[in-house]
N, C-alpha and C positions, 0 to 999 in steps of 0.2 A: 503493500500500499505504500502509496506518495503523501511526505508529507505537507499538507497544504501550505505548511508557515515558509518551507524550503523549496515549494514546487519552481521549478526551472521554467524560463519562458518556450514555448511553444517551438515546434521545428520553422515554423511560417515565420516570426518573431524575430528569431535568430536570423535565418535566410535573407530576410527584409533588409537587416541589420548589416550583415556579409554583402551583400549587394550594393548597397551605399557605400563602404569603404570600398568594395572592388574597383567601383568607377574611379577611385582618385588613382589606386596603384596602377590600372593597367589601360584606362583611356587616356588619351592626351589631352593638356588643358586646350582650351576654356573650361574646367570643369561645372557643372551642373549646381551639383554639390558636394561639399565638401565632409563627409562625415568622417572623421577617424575615432569618436568616442565611441558610436555604436558596438565595433568591436570590443574594445576595453569593457564594455557591460556584459556584451555576451560572451567572454571570455574561452575562444576556441580551441580546440585542437591546435596544438604548433604547427601541423599540417592541412589546417582549412581551406589553405586556397588549393588541395589538390583533390576537393572535395567533387562529383560527379557535377554537381548543383551547380558548382562555383567556374565551371567549365569556362574561359574568357572568351571563344568564340561561341560555343551552343550557346549561351546565356544573354550575349550582348545583348539583345531584344528588352528581355525582361529587367535587364540590370537598370538599361536607359529609361523601361516604362517606370521604376521604383524611384529613381533619382527626380524625374520628369513630375510626378504626382506630390513628393515631397516638395519640392520646391514650388510648384504651384501652391501646395497650403500655405508652408512660408510666406511667399512673395503676399497673397489672401491676408494671412494676422497680421503682418504688418500693416497693409492699405488700410486696417480696419483699426490697428493699432493708433495709426497717425491722427484718423478720424473722430477719436476719444472713444473707441472702446477698451474696456476695462478686464474682459473676463474671456478667456481660452478655454475650452473644453475637450480632450481629445480623448473619444471614448474606442476604448481596446488600445491603450496607447503603446503595449509592448515593448520595444526597445527604443522607442522615441526617442532623440538627445536634442530635440530643440533649446530644450533650458538651458541644456551644458555647451549647446555650441554658440546659442543667438542669445545671451544674457542679457547684452544691450537691447534688445526688443523683449524677450520675457521678462525681465526686472519690472518692465511696464506695465504690464497684466499682473491678475491673479491668475493662476497658470493650474487646471483640474486635470491631473491625470486619472483615467478611471480604466480599472482592468481587475480581472479575477484575483481575487485576497494573495494565493500563493505566490503568483509570478510576481504581481506586484512585490510582496514583502522579498523577496529573491533581488528585486531590482532595487529596492531603498536599500541593503543590506549593500549592493556592488556599488553602489551611488554614494555611501559612506565611507567603504574600503578603496574609493579612488582618491579621495579628498573632495571630490565635488559637495556631498551633503547636498542634504534639504533646504534649501533657503525660505523667506519666511513668504514667500509669494510662490512657491512650488506647492501645490497640494497633492498628494497621493491620494487617493480614494479607490478604498477597494470594497468591491461589488460582485456578491455570486450571484454573477448571472444563471449559474446553474440552479439555483435554489431560490429563482425566481426574485430575487431582490430588486426593489423599486430604487434604480440609479438615479434620480430625480432627487430620491428622499437624502440618499447619501451623500449628494451632493450638496444639499443645501445644510444637512447638517456639518460639513465642511467647510463652510463660508460661501458660498456661495448664494448671491445675489440676485434671484428670477426676477425681479423688477427692474434690472436694469440689462442692457444688452451684452451680446453675447456672442463669441463666434464657437461653433460646434463643428469638429472634425471627427467623422467615423471613416477609414480608409481601410479596404482589404477585411472587411466583415460581413455586409450582407451576402455574400456567396454562402456563407454559411449558416444563414439564418433562414427560416420559411416564409415567405412573402407577408404572411400576418404578422410576423413578430418584426417585421421590419415597417410594415405599414403603422403599428403599435408605437415604435421610436420616433415615426416620424409625426404623429400627433404629438407626443408629448414633447417633443420639439420646437413644433409650430406655436403651442400653447407658451413660449417663453417671451417675452419683453419684446415689444415691436422694435425695428433695427438687428434683430437677430441675425445673423447668416450661418448655413447650413451648406459644408461641403463634404459629401459623402461618394465615394467609388460603387462601382458596378460592374458586374459582369455582365459583355453583350450574351446573346445567342449564336452559337457558332456558324450561324450563316451571315452574321451582320462581321465576323471577323476576316480580315485579308486571309486568304488562302496560304499563305506561305507561314501564317503564324497557328492556322488550326492544330497541325501535329503539334505545337507547344502547346496547346492548350490543354489538351485530350492527356497530353502528358501531365501536364499539372493537375488535373480530372483524376487518373488515376492515382498519383501522387497522394492526394489528397483524401482520396478513397481509402488507399492501404493505411495511410496513419489514423485512421479512426475520425477523420473529420473531413467528411465528403461535403462536394460543392451540391447546394439545395436550391438558389435560383440562380435565373440568368434575366434581365430586363431589356427590352427593347430604352431607347430612349424618351420615345412617347411614354411607353407604361410606366418610367420611374417619375417624369415629369407629372403624370398623371394621377400619380400615387401621391405626391407632395403636395397637390391641389387640393386633392381631392383632404390632405389631412389638414388643411387651414391653411398650408403656404399664402405669403400673396402673391409672390413672384416665383417662378422655376426657371431655370434655365439652364441646357446641355452642356458639356465643356467636354467635346471628344477627345480621346488619344490624339487625333493629328494635328489638334488645333495646338495642343502640348508641344510636338513636335516642331511642328512650326517659330512656335516662341520660344522654344528654350536651345532646337539643334538644326536650325535652319540655314546657320553658316557653317555648319562642321565641314572639315575635307576631310574626316574618316570615314562617313558614312553611319556613323553610329544614330539608331532613330530608335525610340520606343517601338517593343510588338505591340500591336490593336487588341482589343479585346478587354481591355477596361477604362471605362470612361467616368465623368463623374456629374453629379447632381450639383446646380449652385441656390441653394431655394434661399429665400428671405421672408421672415413674418412682417 
């Protein structure tokens, strides 16, 4: 039995952090995102770069997609902070390292990282061991989703002010949830203060994915199923936008992976581009 108090982050969280690090190690500058802290938190084996899922060529599209979505989120958070928003909520935070990498922005906010109790306790310990600590503006909020704990109640108990606008981000989560569960989360977020913004990623159905990227998507599906966390939900952009508006958001916008490629990779000479398959919902209350 796993000790919930010391449960390590899941494979997906570790892989995402390592892909962000690989971008700095194997792709030439300019780097879309520089994350050397993620692998410090993950503490992988010394030969982690030899893992099959870190192969520099085979995974370059996935690697690019991970740094593109992270950069988009951080640009959004910075933009909202400049507009006076003071709260940032990360649902399913995993090994997110924004607070450690971008303290000049994060310290202007109250950052709330929401995650399962075990992995979050593990991350808290690693932050202390590495000397980063837990500054006053960073709130690690443990929520046992498997026991159906209300994350909004836990957030309020940690100091979140529901009467003030916030940026709420959920990346790499919706594919593991039923559509009913995602709709319920959207309704909760839509009820937050006017001026709040949600950025949420979602996987596209296979027929909307570029043909060259479909084998990679199928391999990801198979890997997720084998690890006991199968992909449950895929969405067309129209379906995800409709879900947000039905939940009560005032505005909903589709941000395609292709638009992130144009924004962050257009001038590269090495041909690095994000793989297709994951898009973003951007919705406001």
